[in-house]
C-alpha positions in Angstrom: 102.4 127.3 120.3 100.9 125.9 123.6 101.9 122.5 124.9 99.0 120.9 126.8 100.2 118.3 129.2 102.4 115.2 128.9 100.7 111.9 129.7 102.2 108.4 129.9 99.8 106.2 128.0 99.4 102.5 128.8 98.3 102.1 125.2 97.2 103.9 122.0 93.8 102.7 120.9 93.0 103.1 117.2 89.6 102.2 116.0 87.9 102.3 112.6 88.9 102.6 109.0 91.4 105.2 107.9 92.1 106.5 111.4 95.7 107.1 110.5 96.9 108.4 107.2 100.6 108.0 106.6 102.1 111.3 105.7 105.9 111.1 105.8 108.5 108.7 107.1 111.7 110.4 108.4 114.8 108.8 109.9 113.7 109.6 113.5 109.9 109.6 113.2 106.8 108.7 111.3 104.2 111.4 110.6 100.5 110.7 110.3 97.3 112.7 109.9 94.7 111.6 112.4 91.1 110.8 111.6 88.7 112.3 109.1 88.6 115.7 110.7 87.7 118.5 108.2 87.7 121.6 110.5 90.4 120.4 112.9 93.9 119.5 111.8 95.6 116.9 114.0 99.0 115.5 113.1 100.7 112.6 115.0 104.5 112.2 115.0 105.6 108.8 116.3 109.2 108.9 117.6 109.0 105.4 119.3 111.3 102.7 118.0 108.3 100.2 118.0 106.2 102.7 116.0 108.9 103.2 113.4 109.4 99.5 113.1 105.7 98.9 112.9 105.1 101.0 109.8 108.3 99.6 108.2 107.0 96.1 108.6 103.5 97.0 107.5 104.8 98.5 104.3 106.8 95.4 103.6 104.2 92.7 104.4 100.8 94.5 104.7 99.9 92.8 108.0 97.6 95.3 109.7 97.2 93.3 112.8 100.9 93.3 113.5 101.1 97.0 112.8 98.2 97.7 115.3 99.8 95.6 118.0 103.2 97.3 117.8 101.7 100.8 117.2 99.4 100.5 120.3 102.3 100.0 122.7 102.9 102.5 125.6 104.1 106.0 124.9 104.9 109.3 126.5 102.2 111.5 124.8 102.7 115.2 124.2 99.8 117.2 122.9 100.8 120.6 121.4 98.4 123.2 120.2 100.1 124.9 117.2 97.2 127.2 116.3 93.5 127.4 116.7 92.1 123.9 116.0 95.6 122.7 114.8 97.3 120.1 117.0 100.5 118.0 117.0 100.6 114.8 119.1 104.0 113.4 119.7 104.6 109.8 120.8 107.9 109.0 122.5 109.4 105.9 124.1 108.8 105.6 127.8 110.1 103.5 130.6 107.7 104.9 133.2 106.1 102.3 135.4 103.0 104.4 136.0 101.0 104.4 132.9 97.7 105.9 133.8 96.2 107.1 130.4 94.8 105.9 127.1 95.1 107.8 123.9 92.1 106.9 121.8 91.6 107.8 118.1 88.4 106.5 116.3 86.7 106.9 113.0 83.2 105.8 112.2 82.4 105.9 115.9 78.6 105.7 116.6 76.8 108.5 118.3 77.1 106.9 121.7 80.5 107.6 123.3 81.4 106.1 126.7 81.6 108.6 129.5 85.2 108.8 130.9 87.3 111.5 132.6 88.6 113.0 129.3 91.6 115.3 129.8 91.6 116.3 126.1 89.2 115.5 123.3 88.2 116.5 119.8 85.2 115.3 117.9 83.6 116.1 114.5 80.6 114.5 112.8 81.3 112.4 109.7 77.5 112.1 109.0 74.2 111.9 110.9 75.2 108.7 112.7 79.0 108.7 113.1 81.9 110.9 114.4 85.6 111.0 114.2 87.2 111.2 117.6 90.4 111.8 119.4 90.9 111.8 123.2 93.1 111.1 126.1 91.6 109.8 129.3 92.6 108.5 132.7 92.3 104.8 133.3 89.8 103.9 136.0 91.0 101.6 138.8 91.1 97.9 137.7 90.6 98.8 134.0 93.1 97.3 131.5 94.7 95.0 134.1 
């Protein structure tokens, strides 16, 4: 098991259909499978209070917009490589003032991906024109202000 780095994310961006598949709800975390990856296994465990509340509210009222807003809140992000092409991403509450990164997960992403300073990324084709994507990147000066 190799832990990559820890990053304080200003936000978690989720884009596309079926980007998160709910796996298990435990008392201290919510577990998801990320994206439509076939060859890469990526699990996301959300320990944040907002993240746990977000899925509970979504399961009660089905309001996806409220879920996305709460889920996308800041997080301390840990990326852990469990085995070859098997990753665990943990989201934890943070009080850090300096939030320099974005965790971005996307399904049905077109073949054009914006160039950024990616610190970690995984991509896999869904078909000839679309990919499933997961990355963490550093925010450029003035972006997201």
